[in-house]
C-alpha positions, 0 to 999 in steps of 0.5 A: 122744647116740645109741648110736653116739655113745656107743660112740665116746665110750666107745672114745675117752674111756676107754683101751681095751686093743684100741686101745692095749694096755698103755696101757689097763691100770690096776693097782689097784682104787681106781677100781673101788671108787669106781665100785662105792661110787657105784652102791651095790655092786650085785654084792651083790644076786645070786650070782656065779661067777668065771672066770679063765684064759689060754684057754677062759674065754669058752667056760667062762663061756658054757657055765656060763651056758647051763646055769644058764639051762637050769636055770631061773635068770635069768643075767647073763653078762659076757665080753670082748672083743666081736666085733661089738657092744659089747653082747655083753659084757653079757647077761641070759638071752642077750639083750644089754643094750639100746642105750638102757641104754648111752646112759642110763648114759653120759649120767647118770653121766659127770659122776661118772666122768669125773674118775676117768679110768677105763679102758674095762674099769672102766667096762664092768664097773661098767655090767655089775654095775649092769645085772645088779642092775637086771635082778634076775638070780639069778646072774651068770657073770663072766669076768676081763678080764686076770689076776685079782688086780688085775682090776676084776672081783675085787671080787665074792664068788663062790659058785665060782672057776674058773681054766681053765688057765695059759699065756704071755700078757700077760707084761708085766703078769702075769710071765714064768714060769708060776708067776708068771702062775698067782699072778696068776690065783690072786688070784681065790681067796677065803676059803672059796670053792671053786675049780676048776682046769681044767688045769695041763698037768702043771706041778707048780709051777703046781699048787703055786701053786694048792694053796698059795693054796687052803690059805691061803684055807681053801677046797676045790680040785679039779683037773678034769684029775685027775678023770673026768667022763662026756662029754656032747654039747657044741655047741662044736666043736674038740678043745680044747673037751674040756678046757673041758667037763671044767672045766665038769662039774667046776665043776657038780659043785662047785656041786651041793654048794650048796643053791641050785644042788643042786635046779635043776642037773638032768642034763637042764638040764646036757645041754640047756645044753651042747648049746645054748650058742650059741643060749642065750648068743650065743657065736661064734668058737669053731671055728665052721663058717660054710659048707659046700663049701667048708667054712669055719671060724673060731676066735678063738684068738690066743696061742701056747697057743690057736694050738697047739690050733688047729694041732693041729685043723688037722692033723687036717683036713689028715689028713682031706683026705689020706685022702679024696684031694681038697681042700686047706687055705687059711688066712686068718690075721692077728694083733695085734702084741703076741702071739707071732707068731713061735711062731704062724708056727712052729706053722702052718708046721709043718703037714703037708699041702697048704695055702696062706696068705692073710695079712691084718691086722685093723682094729684099732690093734694089728694086726700088719702083714701084711708082717711076718707074711708074712715069718715064714711064708715059712720054711714054703715054702708059697704066701703071698699078702697082703691089706689086709683080712680080707674081701679075704683071705677072698674070695680064698680062697673064689674060689680054693677047690674044693668039697672044700677047707677054709678056716680064718680066725683068729689073733685075735678081731679077725680073727674080728670083721672076718669076722663083721661083713663077712658080716653086712653082706652078708647 
């Protein structure tokens, strides 16, 4: 099998959430434990840091990995989803797992794992943990896939647990109230392992969920949004990254209490890692500027809370355009159907300023039909045009834009993936 054949096999032989949504979700860890035992419990061979949360966990995971790399450690990074290449999910010191290693894993192990009928994420997690052991990493930063308590990454025994924030997403699996969602994500809190909570957004009931779980597990807990940490230059832009950076700084403060990390996590390492996250880890799609004149930015925010952050940032850009007296905003937007597109349309439709919409849909099976999204945005009274693909919508926005305009592309990580892939093919 060549690499593309193997990737096609993984996408179709194992249920994949991006393709079929809820049908890919497997409750329980029995398959994960079977895979882990077969591979000799590889995650026992290195240290781990576990990162959960509704939004921001990819940025926080990547920033922690970048700083640990800058500190001289060999670092594994496991994140999801990928944007352009499956191998983005599994990195060591920023370098993606080789294609041949993915091929070998499937060819050598499929006789074992096929009878288990694992999900795509279960297989990918097993591969990541095994690869990190083979590469003799010092520490792996592991991002939770969905929830926490029943996520297949939850077999690790980390040095630190981080939960970025809690908002509504995946309610069909995690519960329909914030405390219920918090309880699922609090499932990564383990006996005696310190935990850092990024934001509770003043929800006392959410804070209590975490505090009670930490007390039951006899572990220390810190709330980053209740602490003061001096800001440092941060490569990841967007106002929402301020909270992510505060979460990272709180997590680093906690790690520095542990002898293994205390000597290497210098101020210089922290500063360099935070200033070079994208180069060190390959992270993309977080308020990422892709061109100037016209300015074009993409962002992978995709649920109601994430798009609320994006809308706030976009309003700031609209205010800037108004102050400079020229330029308008063009929003290329698409979503998947199981997100709250009603709320997203309300947030974007409520923006104040000169803007127009270029509605599209990502090239994944869960894509929200562009006509449905256009109908939702119609209430805004803004100009709306729809296009069958992200690149066609983006091309239209670029063609119609003046040099002073601002173009935003987002609504889903799959929209950003289509954009970046399309741009790469043209380069």
